[in-house]
C-alpha positions in Angstrom: 4.7 -25.2 -23.5 7.9 -23.2 -22.9 7.9 -20.7 -25.8 4.9 -21.4 -27.0 2.0 -19.4 -25.9 -0.7 -20.6 -23.3 -4.4 -19.3 -24.6 -5.1 -17.0 -21.3 -7.9 -17.4 -19.1 -10.0 -15.1 -19.8 -12.1 -12.9 -17.2 -16.0 -12.5 -17.0 -17.9 -9.8 -16.5 -19.7 -8.8 -13.1 -21.8 -6.1 -12.0 -21.0 -5.1 -8.5 -18.3 -6.0 -6.3 -18.7 -8.4 -3.4 -17.4 -10.0 -0.1 -16.8 -13.8 0.0 -14.0 -15.9 1.9 -13.6 -18.2 -1.2 -12.3 -15.8 -3.5 -9.2 -13.3 -3.4 -9.5 -9.8 -5.3 -7.0 -8.1 -7.2 -6.8 -4.6 -8.7 -7.5 -4.7 -12.6 -4.6 -3.1 -14.3 -4.7 -0.9 -17.5 -2.4 -2.4 -19.8 -1.5 -5.1 -22.0 -2.1 -9.1 -21.0 1.3 -10.6 -21.4 2.6 -13.9 -20.6 6.7 -14.2 -20.0 8.1 -17.5 -20.5 11.6 -17.8 -19.1 14.5 -20.6 -19.5 18.3 -20.0 -18.2 19.0 -16.8 -19.6 16.5 -16.7 -22.7 13.5 -14.7 -21.7 10.3 -14.0 -24.2 7.1 -12.1 -24.1 3.8 -12.8 -25.9 0.6 -11.1 -26.0 -2.7 -12.5 -25.4 -3.2 -13.7 -29.1 0.3 -15.4 -29.0 2.3 -12.3 -31.0 6.0 -12.1 -29.7 6.6 -8.6 -28.4 10.3 -9.3 -26.7 12.0 -6.9 -28.9 9.7 -4.0 -27.8 10.8 -4.1 -24.2 14.6 -4.0 -23.1 12.9 -4.0 -19.3 12.8 -7.4 -20.1 16.2 -8.4 -18.8 15.7 -6.8 -16.0 12.4 -8.7 -15.3 14.1 -12.2 -16.2 16.7 -11.5 -13.1 13.9 -11.1 -10.8 12.3 -14.7 -11.7 14.5 -17.2 -9.5 13.7 -20.2 -11.3 15.6 -21.5 -13.9 12.0 -22.0 -15.9 9.1 -20.2 -15.7 5.6 -18.9 -17.3 4.0 -15.9 -15.7 0.8 -14.3 -16.8 1.2 -10.8 -16.4 -0.1 -7.3 -17.3 2.1 -5.1 -18.9 1.8 -1.5 -17.7 3.1 1.8 -17.7 2.7 4.0 -14.2 2.0 7.6 -13.8 2.4 7.6 -9.9 -0.3 4.9 -8.5 -2.3 5.0 -11.9 -1.9 2.6 -14.9 -2.4 4.4 -18.3 -2.7 1.9 -20.9 -2.1 4.4 -23.7 1.4 4.8 -22.5 1.8 1.1 -22.9 -0.2 0.9 -26.1 2.5 3.2 -27.3 5.3 1.1 -26.4 3.6 -1.6 -28.0 3.4 0.1 -31.7 7.3 1.1 -31.6 9.5 -1.2 -33.9 12.5 1.2 -34.3 15.1 -0.1 -32.1 16.4 3.8 -31.1 12.7 4.5 -30.6 12.1 1.7 -28.2 15.7 2.5 -26.2 14.3 5.6 -25.5 11.0 4.9 -25.1 12.0 2.3 -22.2 13.8 5.4 -20.4 10.3 8.0 -21.2 7.7 5.3 -20.6 9.2 2.7 -18.5 7.3 -0.8 -18.6 6.6 -2.9 -15.7 5.3 -6.3 -15.7 2.9 -7.2 -13.0 2.8 -10.7 -12.4 -0.4 -12.1 -11.0 -0.4 -16.1 -11.7 2.3 -18.7 -12.4 1.6 -21.4 -15.1 4.8 -23.5 -14.9 7.9 -23.5 -13.7 10.1 -27.2 -13.8 6.4 -28.9 -14.4 3.1 -27.6 -15.1 0.9 -26.0 -12.4 -2.2 -25.3 -14.3 -4.3 -27.9 -12.2 -3.3 -26.5 -8.5 -5.7 -24.2 -6.9 -5.1 -20.4 -7.5 -4.2 -20.2 -3.8 -1.3 -23.0 -4.3 0.0 -20.7 -7.5 0.1 -17.7 -5.5 2.0 -18.9 -2.9 4.2 -20.3 -5.2 4.7 -17.0 -7.1 5.6 -15.1 -4.4 8.8 -17.7 -3.7 9.4 -17.4 -7.3 9.9 -13.8 -8.2 12.0 -11.3 -6.3 10.0 -7.9 -7.3 12.1 -5.1 -9.0 11.4 -2.1 -11.3 10.8 -4.6 -14.0 8.6 -7.3 -12.5 6.3 -6.5 -9.8 3.9 -8.9 -8.0 -0.3 -8.0 -8.2 -1.4 -6.7 -4.4 -4.3 -8.8 -3.9 -6.9 -9.5 -0.6 -8.5 -12.2 0.6 -12.4 -12.2 1.0 -12.6 -8.4 0.9 -13.9 -7.2 -2.6 -16.1 -4.4 -1.6 -13.1 -2.5 0.3 -10.7 -3.2 -2.5 -13.1 -1.7 -5.1 -13.6 1.2 -2.9 -9.8 1.8 -2.4 -9.4 1.5 -6.6 -11.9 3.8 -6.9 -10.1 6.4 -4.7 -7.1 5.6 -7.0 -9.2 6.3 -10.4 -8.3 3.0 -11.2 -10.4 0.5 -13.3 -11.7 -1.8 -11.2 -11.2 -5.5 -9.6 -11.0 -8.6 -10.4 -12.4 -11.7 -8.0 -11.1 -15.1 -8.3 -11.7 -18.6 -6.8 -9.2 -19.5 -4.3 -9.5 -23.2 -5.3 -10.0 -22.7 -8.8 -7.5 -24.2 -11.4 -6.0 -22.3 -14.6 -8.2 -23.1 -17.6 -6.5 -21.9 -20.7 -8.9 -20.1 -23.3 -11.7 -20.3 -21.3 -14.4 -17.4 -20.1 -14.7 -18.8 -16.7 -16.6 -17.6 -13.6 -13.8 -18.3 -11.5 -12.4 -15.0 -12.4 -15.1 -11.9 -12.4 -14.3 -8.6 -13.6 -15.8 -5.4 -11.6 -15.3 -2.4 -13.6 -15.8 1.0 -11.8 -18.2 3.7 -13.1 -15.7 6.4 -14.9 -17.2 9.8 -15.9 -15.9 12.4 -19.0 -17.0 15.7 -20.5 -17.0 15.4 -24.1 -18.3 17.2 -27.2 -21.3 16.9 -29.0 -20.5 16.5 -32.5 -23.8 15.3 -33.7 -26.9 13.3 -33.1 -29.4 10.3 -34.2 -32.7 10.0 -33.8 -33.3 6.4 -35.8 -33.5 3.6 -34.6 -33.3 5.9 -31.5 -32.3 9.1 -30.3 -28.6 9.0 -29.4 -25.7 11.9 -29.1 -22.3 11.4 -30.9 -19.4 12.2 -28.6 -16.1 13.5 -29.5 -12.8 14.2 -27.4 -9.7 16.2 -28.2 -6.6 13.9 -28.1 -2.8 14.6 -28.3 -2.4 13.9 -32.1 -6.1 14.3 -33.3 -9.1 16.8 -32.2 -12.8 16.3 -32.1 -12.0 12.2 -32.8 -15.6 10.5 -32.2 -15.7 8.1 -29.3 -19.1 6.7 -29.2 -22.7 7.5 -28.6 -24.8 7.8 -25.5 -28.3 6.6 -26.0 -29.6 6.5 -22.4 -30.3 9.0 -19.5 -32.3 11.6 -21.1 -35.2 13.2 -19.7 -37.3 13.9 -22.2 -37.5 17.9 -21.8 -33.6 17.6 -22.1 -33.9 15.8 -25.7 -36.6 18.6 -27.0 -34.1 21.4 -25.8 -31.0 20.1 -27.4 -33.0 19.6 -30.8 -34.2 23.2 -30.5 -30.7 24.4 -29.8 -29.2 21.7 -32.4 -31.3 23.1 -35.2 -29.1 26.3 -35.3 -26.1 24.5 -35.1 -26.9 21.9 -38.0 -23.4 21.7 -40.2 -23.5 18.4 -42.2 -25.6 15.2 -42.5 -25.7 11.1 -43.5 -27.0 8.4 -43.9 -27.2 8.1 -39.7 -26.0 11.3 -38.3 -27.1 15.0 -38.2 -23.7 16.5 -37.6 -23.9 19.7 -35.7 -21.2 22.9 -35.1 -18.8 21.4 -32.2 -19.7 23.8 -29.8 -22.0 21.5 -26.9 -20.4 19.6 -24.3 -22.2 17.0 -21.9 -20.9 14.6 -19.4 -21.1 10.8 -19.6 -20.6 7.6 -17.5 -19.1 4.5 -19.1 -17.9 1.6 -17.8 -15.6 0.5 -20.4 -13.5 1.7 -23.3 -11.8 -0.3 -26.6 -8.5 -0.1 -27.4 -9.4 2.4 -30.1 -10.8 4.6 -27.2 -14.4 4.1 -28.1 -16.7 4.5 -24.8 -19.3 1.5 -24.0 -22.2 1.1 -21.7 -22.5 5.1 -21.7 -25.3 6.6 -19.6 -26.1 10.6 -20.1 -25.6 12.9 -17.0 -26.2 16.2 -18.2 -25.1 19.1 -20.7 -22.3 21.4 -20.0 -23.2 24.8 -21.3 -20.6 26.8 -19.6 -17.8 24.3 -20.4 -15.5 25.1 -23.4 -15.3 22.2 -25.9 -11.4 22.8 -25.9 -11.4 21.6 -22.4 -12.9 18.2 -23.5 -9.9 16.0 -23.6 -8.6 12.2 -23.2 -8.0 11.8 -19.4 -4.6 9.9 -19.9 
C-alpha cells in the first residue's frame, strides 16, 4: 500500500447545501488531488491518476516534517493560495514544470500547500474506520506548517459553511458522512460536493442556431487572447435572441460547419457551476448582454 497509489474516493455531485448532524462539511479546495506517502525520511506525492510528482514540489520536505508518524498515507488537495483563495491555475502551473531551476524559482513565487483531509494508513490501514475516527487520527498525526495544513470542517452546519465559501469566492463545499468508510475508486453518496454559482463576463465570439441557439464565449488569458471557453444555451428571453441576431448580422466575420463567427465586440454575463482544467465553462446560464463593457476587460479571473 505504501508507495503504491490508492485509487481516491470520488465525490458525487449535489445541487444545494444542507444541514445534517450525520455529516461534516469542508470547503472544496481548488487544486489537484494529491496523495502523500511517507515512510521514515522518504515522502512521495501522487496525482489522482497515480502519477508521481514528488520532484515538482520541494515543499514536500517540509510537509514530511509535519507528519509525526513514521508511516502515513494522507489524502490531500495540493493548492496555491492568494490570500484566503486557492487558485487552480497557480498549482497547475507548478505541476507542468520539469526544469529543476524553474521548479526551485516557482517554489518561491507560487508556494504550494498540501491540505490534508483524510488519512488512509499509518502503521496499519484505516480505510474501514468511520470518517469521524479518521479525522481524529489525522488531527493527532499532523503538526501543521506552511507546507502541510489540515482542512477545516464543521459538523452538521452545511448551509453556514456554504455561505462562508460564497463570501470568500471559494468553489463550494463537500459534505461527508461521519460514519462512512473510505471506498477507493468509488463515486459514493457518502461524499457530496455542492458548488457555488460563479459569474463571469465573457466576449461573444460567435453563435450557433442548430441544434439550438447558443452563444460561443471567449476570454482573455495572460498568454492568449480571445480563447473560446464554452457556450451558453439557456437563460435567453425571445427578444434577447432576436436583438442579438439583428446586431450579429452586421458583425459577421467567418463561418464553419457549426458556428457563425462574429467580430469580438459584444460582451455578456453568464453564470456557471463548473470549469474544466482547460478553462471550459460548464452548466452555463445567460444573464444579460453588457453593451457598455469593453471586450478588453473580459479576462479570466485567476
